[in-house]
N, C-alpha and C positions, 0 to 999 in steps of 0.2 A: 850415259853410254858413250863409249869411245868412238871417235871418228878419225880417219886418216885422210889426208888430201892426196889424191892421185895426180899423176903428171898431166892428165887431161882436164884437171880442174874439178872433177866430181868427187864427192865424198865416198869413202869405202869403209864399211863396217868390218870389225875383226872377224866376224863369221864368214864374210865373203873372202877375206884373205886366207882363212883356213881352208875354204873350199878350193881356192886357186892352187894352194900348195898342199897336196894331200899328205905329205910327210913333213910336218913342221920340224924345224931344227931346234926342238926344245929338249933339254936334258931332263930325265926323270928326277924328281926330287928324292925319292927313296928307291933303294934296290928292290927287286921283286921279293915278296915274302917267301921265306924258306918254310918247308913243312915243319910243324911242331915236332919236338923230340918225342920219342916213343913213350917215355914216361908220362908226358903230358897228354898224349893221345889215350893212353890207358886210363888216366885220371878222368878224362872227359867221358869215356865209355862207361866207367863205373858210376860216375855221378849221374849219368842219364838213366841208369838202372835203379839207383837207390830210392827214388820216389815211389817206385812200384812195389817195394818191400812193405810188408805190414808189420805191426807191432807184435813181435814174436812172444814177448812176455804175456801179453793179453791172450793171444791165440793158445799158447801152451797151458796157461792157467785154466782154460776151459776144459782141458782134458784131464786135469788132476782133481778137479772138484766134481763130486758126484751128487746130483740132487736126490732128495729123499723120495720125491714122487715126480713122475713125468707129467709136465704141464706143457701147454703150447709155448710158453716162454722158454722153458728149459730145452724143449725140442728145437726151437729156433736157434738158441745159442749153440747147441751141439752141432747142428747142421751147418751153421755159419762157421764154426771153428774148423770143421772138416774141409769145407770149401776153401777157407783161408789157408789152411795148411797145404792143400793141393796147389793153390796159386803160388805159394812161397816155394814149394819144392820144384815147381815148374820153372821158376826163375833161376835156380841154382846153376844149371849148365850155362846160361847166358852170363852170369856173373863170373863163373870160372873161365869162360872164354874171354871175358874182358880183362881178366888178370893174367892172360897168357904171357905177356912180355915182362912180367914182374921178376926182378932179381933180388929184391929184399927178402930176407929169410922169413919174416912174418907173413908177407903177402903170398909167398910160395906155399907156406904151410896152410894158409886159408884156402888157396886154390886147390891144393891136394885134398883137403878135408871136404870141400864142396863136391869133389868127384868120388867120395867114398862110396863103395857099393851098398852099404847099409842104407844110405839115403835113397838109393834107387829102389831098394826092396820096400821101403816105407811108401814111396810114391806108387809102386805097383799095387800095394795093398789098398791104398786110398783110391786108386783108379778102379779097383775091383768093387769098391763100395758105392761110389758115386757115378753118375752118368757122365759121358764124355763132354756134353755141352754145359755142364755145371761149371761156372766160372765166377770169380770174385767180382762183385759189382757194388758200387757205393750207393746207388740209387735205392731208396727204401722199397718202392713198389716193385722194381725188378728183382730185388733180393727176396722179397716175400713170395713172388710168383715162382721163382726157381727153387726155393726151399722145399716146396711140396714135391717136386719131381727130381730133386738132386740125388736122393738116396735110392739106390736100386732096390726093388723088392726081393725078398727071400735071400738076402745076403747074410744077415745076422738077426737073431731074435730081438736084441735090444734096439738095433736100428729100425727094424720093422715096427716096434712099439713106438719109437720116436716119430717115425713117418706117419703112423696112423693117428697119433695125438696131434701132429701138425696138420694133417688133413682135416681132422674133426674141428680144429680151431679155425680153419678157413672156410668152413661151410661144406666140407665133404666133397671137395673136388675129386673127380675120378682118377683112375689109373691112367697113366700115359702109355 
């Protein structure tokens, strides 16, 4: 620890000196940081959203394969795919907003495609099939609990069959 001798003969610590002179005459080593450029801010916003996206190849492949018979396993996969697509479509406006300052032609095209009205129509159709509180969750027990009640009753005959098979597989939990 550093000590300085004062004129009265007692030792003074640097912290005491700092308290005596509230505005020390020290020059800052670095200038204050400037805000990051807009392209870097956009990069950080997009990178914060990317981990929330799901594997779209896996989700969309669930829609093109049709099982021969409805089993609790195939019902679970179909319901999980619908919930995953709802989650992904819900993130698209946020990603488009994060790309707002883009000047690159490719990023501008991606932003405009994320705002395409057909994607909104698909989201409305999915919102009509599943309940409002159905959301993507990674926990197995939470996902299994919500799969039973995620699909609205009397929306579509195939979805009602999937819902009934799923309910039968879980011990016949009742209607919500």
